[in-house]
ROVEXKOL-690946 format. One record per atom (N, C-alpha, C): x, y, z. Coordinates in steps of 0.1 Angstrom, whole numbers, plus 5000, padded with zeros to 4 digits. Layout:
residues N
XYZ ...
***
This chain:
residues 384
463450224959 464350184969 465550284970 465750334982 466850434984 468250374983 469050444975 470450394973 471250404986 472250314988 473150325000 473850454999 474150515011 474950645011 476350625006 476850725000 478250714994 479250715006 480250625005 481350635014 482450715008 482750835013 483650925006 485050865006 485850904996 487250864995 488050945005 489150875010 490050945019 491450955013 491950845007 493250845001 493250844986 493950934980 494050954965 495550924961 495750814953 497050794948 497150864935 498050964934 498251034922 499450964914 499250904903 500350844895 501050954887 501851024894 502551144888 503551104878 504050984878 504950934868 504550794865 504550764852 504050634848 505150534844 506450584845 507550494842 508350484855 509350394855 510150364866 511650364862 512550384872 513950384869 514650254872 513850154878 514350024881 513349924875 513649794877 512749684871 512649574881 511849594891 511649484901 510949364895 511449254897 510949134890 509449104893 509049144905 507649114909 506749234907 507149334900 506349464900 505049434893 503949484900 502649464895 502249554884 503049664882 502749754871 503349704858 504549664858 505349634846 505549494843 505449404853 505849264851 504749164856 503449214855 502349124858 501349134847 500049144851 498949124841 498649244832 498949364837 498449484830 499549564823 499449594811 500449664803 499949804798 498849854804 498349984799 499150104803 500150084811 501050194814 501750244802 501950164792 502550204779 501750314772 500450324775 499650424768 499550554776 500150554788 499950674797 501050774794 500750904795 501751004795 502850974805 504051014803 505150994812 504851054826 504351184825 504051254838 502651314838 502151334849 500851404851 501051554847 500151604839 500251744835 499751834846 500051964845 499552064855 498052074854 497552054842 496052064840 495351954847 495851824845 495251714852 495351724867 496551774872 496751794886 495751894892 495552004884 494552114889 493152054889 492751984879 491351934878 491251824889 492251744892 492151644902 491951704916 492751804918 492651874931 491251934933 490751994923 489352054924 488251944926 488451834919 487551724921 487551674936 488751664941 488851614955 488151714964 488451844962 487751954970 486251934969 485751924957 484351914955 483751794963 484451684962 483951554968 484051574984 485051634989 485251645003 484251745009 483951855002 482951945006 481551885007 481251814996 479951754995 479651655007 480651595012 480551495023 481051545036 481351675037 481851735049 483051665055 483851615045 485051545049 486151635052 486751635064 487751735068 489151685067 489351565064 490751515063 490851415052 491951415045 492251325034 493751325031 494151225023 495551215019 495751205004 496751274999 497251254985 498651204986 498851094979 500151024978 500651024964 501751094961 502451084948 503050944946 502650884935 502950744933 503450724919 503750604915 504250574902 503950434897 504750384888 506050424885 506950464897 507850554893 508650614904 508450764904 507750814914 507350954914 508551054914 509651014920 510851104920 511351134906 511051044896 511451074883 510851204878 509751254884 509151384880 510051494883 510951484893 511951584897 511351684907 512251754914 511751844925 510951954919 511252004907 510452124902 509052084899 508851974892 507551934888 506751884901 507351814910 506651784922 506251904930 507152004930 506752124937 505552194931 505452184917 504352244910 503052174915 503052044916 501951964920 501552014934 502452024943 502252064957 501652204957 502152294949 501652434948 500152434943 499852354933 498552344928 497552294939 497952194946 497152144957 496952244968 498052304972 498052414982 497152524979 497152574966 496352684962 494852644962 494552524957 493152484957 492552474971 493352434981 492752414994 493152525004 493752634999 494252735007 493152805016 491952805012 490852865020 490052765028 490452645027 489652535033 490052495047 489152465056 489452415069 489552265068 490552215062 490752065060 492152025063 492251905068 493651855071 494051765060 495051805052 495651735041 496951675044 497151545042 498351475043 498951455029 500151505027 500751495013 502051415014 502051305007 503251225008 503651164995 504751084995 505351024983 505750884987 505450784978 505950644980 506950624969 508150584973 509250584963 510150464965 511050434955 512050344957 513350404963 513350534964 514350604972 515650634964 515850574952 517050584945 517350724939 516350804938 516550944933 516451044944 516351004956 516251104967 517651184968 517451314969 518651404970 518251524978 519151614980 518851734988 517751814982 517651824969 516551894963 515151844967 515051714966 513851644970 513651664985 514651644993 514551665008 514051805012 514651905005 514252045008 512852065005 512352004993 511052024989 510051965000 510451845005 509551775015 509451865027 510551915032 510551995044 509752125042 509952185030 509352315027 507852305026 507352195021 505952175019 505252085029 506052045039 505451955050 505051825045 505751775035 505451645029 506251535035 505851405033 506651295038 506951195027 507851105030 508251005019 508450865026 507950765020 508150625024 508950555013 509750455017 510650395007 510450245007 510450184995 510350044993 511649974993 511849875002 513049805003 512749665009 513449565004 513049425008 513949365019 514949445024 515749395034 517249425031 518149355038 519549375035 519949345021 521149395016 521449385002 521249244996 521649135003 521549004997 520048964995 519149035002 517749005000 517149104990 517449234992 516849334984 517249314969 518449274967 518949264953 518549134946 517749054952 517148944945 516148984935 515349084938 514249124930 514349274926 514849354934 514849504932 516149544924 516149524911 517249544903 517049664893 518149704886 517949814876 517549754863 517449834853 517049784840 517949684833 519149684838 520149584833 520349464842 519449454852 519549344862 520549354873 521049474874 522149494884 521549534898 522349514908 521949544922 521749694924 520749724933 520449864936 520749894951 521149804959 521149824973 522249924977 523449914971 524550004974 524150154972 523450184961 523050324959 521950364969 521050264971 519850294980 520350324994 521350244999 521950275012 522450415013 523150455003 523750595003 522650695004 521550674996 520450774996 519750765010 519650645016 518950635029 519750705040 521050705039 521850775049 521550925049 521250975037 520951125036 519451145041 518551055037 517151075041 517051055056 517750965063 517650945077 518551025085 519251125079 520151215086 519251315094 519951375103 519151475112 518451575104 519051615092 518451725084 517151685078 516951555074 515751525066 514851415073 515351365084 514651245090 513151275093 512751395097 511351415100 510451405088 510951395076 510151375064 510051225061 510751135068 510750995065 509650925073 508850845066 507750775073 508050625074 508950565067 509250425069 509350345056 509350215058 509550115047 508350035043 508250005030 507449895026 508349785022 508049655026 508949545024 508149425019 508449375007 507849255001 508549135007 507749045012 508248925019 508848825009 510048775012 510648665005 510848555015 509948445014 509948345024 511248255025 512148275015 513348205015 514548275021 514148375029 515148455036 514948445051 515948495059 515848495073 515148615078 513948605084 513148715088 513848805099 514548735107 515248805118 516348905112 517048855102 518048945095 517349065089 516249035082 515549145076 515049245086 514349195097 513849285107 515049375113 516149305117 517249375123 517749485113 517949455101 518449545091 517549665090 516249645088 515349755086 515249845099 515349775111 515249855123 516549935125 517649895118 518949975120 518850115115 517850145106 517550275101 516650355110 516150295121 515250355130 514050415123 513350335115 512150395107 510950405116 510150505114 508950525122 507950405119 507950345107 507050235105 507750135095 507250015095 507549915085 506249845081 506049815068 504949735064 505449615056 505149495061 505549375054 504349345044 504649315032 503649295021 503849155015 502649085013 502748955006 502948994991 503648904983 503748924969 502348924963 502249004952 500949014946 500648904936 500448784942 500148664934 498748614938 498348504931 496948464933 496848314931 495648264930 495448114928 495848064915 495948144905 496348104892 497848124890 498448214897 499948234897 500348234911 500748114916 500948084930 502248154934 502248214946 503448274952 504548174953 505848224953 506948134956 506748064969 506947934969 506847854981 505447794984 504447834976 503047784978 502747674968 501947584972 501547474963 500047464962 499447434951 498047434949 497447324958 496347354966 495747254975 496447224987 497647294990 498447265001 498147365012 498247325025 498047415036 499347475041 500447455034 501747505038 501647655039 502347715049 502247855052 503547925053 504447925043 505747975045 505748125048 504748205043 504748345046 504248365060 503348285065 502948295079 504048265088 504748155085 505948115093 506948235094 507248295082 508148405081 507648525090 506348555089 505848665097 505848635112 505548515115 505548475130 506948505135 507948465128 509348485133 509648635133 509248705123 509448845122 508748925134 507548875137 506748935148 507548915161 507948795163 508748765176 509948845177 510648865166 511948945166 511649085169 510649145162 510249285164 509749305179 508949215184 508449225198 509649225208 510549135205 511749115214 512649235214 512649315203 513549425201 513149545210 511849545214 511349655222 511349795215 511549795202 511649915195 510249985193 510250115191 508950185190 508450185175 509250135166 508850125152 507550055151 506550115144 505250045142 505349955129 505049825131 504949735120 503449725117 503049775105 501649805103 500849675103 501249565097 500549445097 500349395111 501349405119 501249355133 500349445142 500549575140 499749675148 498249655144 498049645131 496649635127 495949505132 496749395131 496149265136 495949275151 496849335159 496649345173 495349425176 495149535169 493949615170 492749535166 492749465155 491549395151 491249285160 492249215166 491949115176 491249175188 491649295191 491049365203 489749435199 489249425187 488049485183 488049615177 489349665174 489449805168 489349795153 489149905146 489149905131 490449875126 490549835113 491749805107 492449935103 493849935103 494550055099 495250035086 494949925079 495549895066 494349845057 494549875044 493549835034 493449685032 494549605035 494649465032 494049375042 493549425054 493049345065 491649405069 490849315076 489649365082 488549385071 487349425075 486249435066 485649575066 486449675070 486049815069 486049855054 485149955051 485149995037 486450055032 486850025019 488050075013 487750215008 488550305012 488350445007 489550505000 490150424992 491350464984 490950454969 491450554961 491150554947 492450614940 492650574927 493850604920 493550704908 494450804906 494350894895 495650874886 495450824874 496550804865 497050934859 498250924852 498851054847 497951124837 497051044830 496151114820 494851154826 494751134840 493451174846 492451064848 492750944843 491850834845 491750794860 490550774864 490250734878 490050584878 490950514886 490950374886 490850314899 490550184900 490450104912 491950094917 492050044930 493350024936 494349954926 495550014925 496449974914 497049844916 497049784928 497549644929 496749544921 495549574917 494749484909 495349464895 496349554892 496949534879 497749404878 498049344890 498749214890 497849104886 496549124884 495549024882 495348994867 494949094860 494749084845 494749224839 494949224826 494949354819 493549424820 493549544825 492349624826 491549604839 492149524848 491449494861 491149624869 491849724867 491649854875 490749954867 490449924855 489650014846 488250034851 487850164853 486550194858 485750274847 486450334838 485850414827 485650564831 486350614841 486150754846 487450834843 487250964842 488351054841 488051184849 489051244855 488751364863 488151474854 488451474841 487951584833 486451574831 485951444831 484451424828 483651384840 484351334851 483551274861 483851324875 482851334884 483051364898 483351234906 483951254917 484251134925 483051064931 481951144932 480651084937 480150974927 480351004914 480050904903 480850784905 482150794908 483050684909 482650604922 482250674932 481950604945 480750514944 479950534933 478750454932 478950334922 480150324916 480550214907 480450084915 479949984908 479849854915 481149794919 482249824911 483549774915 484049834927 483749964929 484150034941 483249994953 481949984951 481049944961 481349804967 481749714958 482049584962 483149574973 483949674974 485049674983 484649754996 483349784997 482749855009 481649775015 481549655011 480349565015 480749475027 482049485031 482449395043 482349255040 481849175049 481749025049 480848985037 479849065034 478949025023 479549005009 480749065007 481449054994 482348934994 482448855004 483448745005 482848615001 483748514999 483348384995 482648315007 481848215004 481148135014 482148075024 483248035020 484247975029 484748085039 484948205034 485348305043 484248345053 483048355048 481948395057 481748305068 482148175066 481948075077 483148065086 484148145083 485448135091 485348215104 485948175115 485848245128 486748365129 487648385119 488548495120 488248595108 487148585102 486948665090 486948815093 486448855105 486348995108 487749055110 488748965112 490149005114 490949005100 490848895093 491648895081 490848955069 489548965070 488749025060 488748955047 489148825047 489148745035 490548765028 491348845033 492648875027 492548985016 493649025011 493649135001 493049094988 492249174982 491449144970 492249074959 493449134955 494149064944 494648924947 494748894960 495248764964 494148654963 492848704961 491748614960 491448564946 492048614936 491648594923 491948454917 491048404909 491348294900 490448314888 490848264876 490048284864 488748214865 488748094872 487548014874 486448084882 486848144893 485848194903 486048344905 486948414897 487248554899 487648584913 486948664920 487448704934 486648624945 485848524941 485048454950 485848334956 486948364962 487848274968 488448334981 488848244990 489748305001 491048344995 491748425003 493148464999 494048344996 494948354986 495848244984 496848234996 496748335005 497548345017 496748305029 495648245027 494648215038 495348135050 496148035047 496847955057 497848045065 498548125057 499548215063 498948315073 497848375068 497148475077 496548405090 496048285088 495548215100 496648185110 497748145105 498848105114 499348235121 499448345114 499948465120 498948525130 497648525126 496648575135 496548495148 496648365147 496548275159 497748295168 498948315162 500148335169 500048465177 499648575171 499548705177 498448705188 497348635185 496248625196 496848545208 497648445206 498148365217 499148455225 499948535218 500948615225 500148725233 499148775228 498248875235 497648815247 497148695245 496448615256 497448585268 498648545264 499648515274 500048635282 500248755275 500648875281 499548925291 498248915286 497148955295 497148865307 497348735305 497348645316 498448675327 499648715322 500748745330 500448875338 499848975331 499549105338 498449085349 497548985347 496548965357 497148895369 498148815367 498748745378 499848825385 500148935379 501249015385 500749095398 
***
């Protein structure tokens, strides 16, 4: 029997730093199920970076893939410093210098170490940076605190003023924001939009059926996150701003029959893979929130090609669409839109990932609301 063709990777998360300069209470790396970060080198070596880049080139050539993305991640990647980050970028640039490929090179950061040295590097190398922030100070400082439990918003606002200045704004891609259902979504939306970000992505906390998210109750259909997102959607829509909110844009597209633009929604194959500081190739790192070793695949860039990784059953399972979902999800009329929810949100010790998302009711509420808004607007345009 012929094996299924390999679905090549597109996005490579390089864990260039395995430690962080703050201690977010909900962090899936340091404060959830997996503690293997303690065994990792603090920074990715030049040797691992070079081998990783060559492996990506090898994989891309083999599958005639002309575009891909490398994202420097952590921990906190800016802890590596401008010099080391520049070395990584140089290595990547040298490996791909003769190739007709489109490479997107970016950083996902907490923003607290952004300075002119980092900004100049981004502009020089054509790199971009996204920043994690949960909203205005009274929201952000609930969970995003330093190692002594102190607020970080004051310093972050200072760094954001520099990043969003005329000098560096073109390197800024936008915000990641973890939802706190006990806050005012309108206030959060207004605050984030005040920085005029190109994009915002609202994220559900990385909890599951065994560790319920704040505000959720076992066996209950309450949907505090869905209610929060509905209000956030209405506020964003009423603002008339051009800022893309990825979860909203993706759902609008999925409702209209387009492919998903985010990993967490829809049933399109997942084409993201992680490279740790020691060169280990692992599954999407958010699975670290589930249990110790959940991301472990047993591969390393020194020993293994990405084609080997792409045939792993754990990787394949995220490329099987509806067939990989629970029976309850398969029978649902919006499964092609929600995709069963994000994989870490489906976990329980009893049934592993054979569950709907713990945010099932929230997703349903949001999807139905957006579908109704689209339907109303289409109806108005036909009557005009």
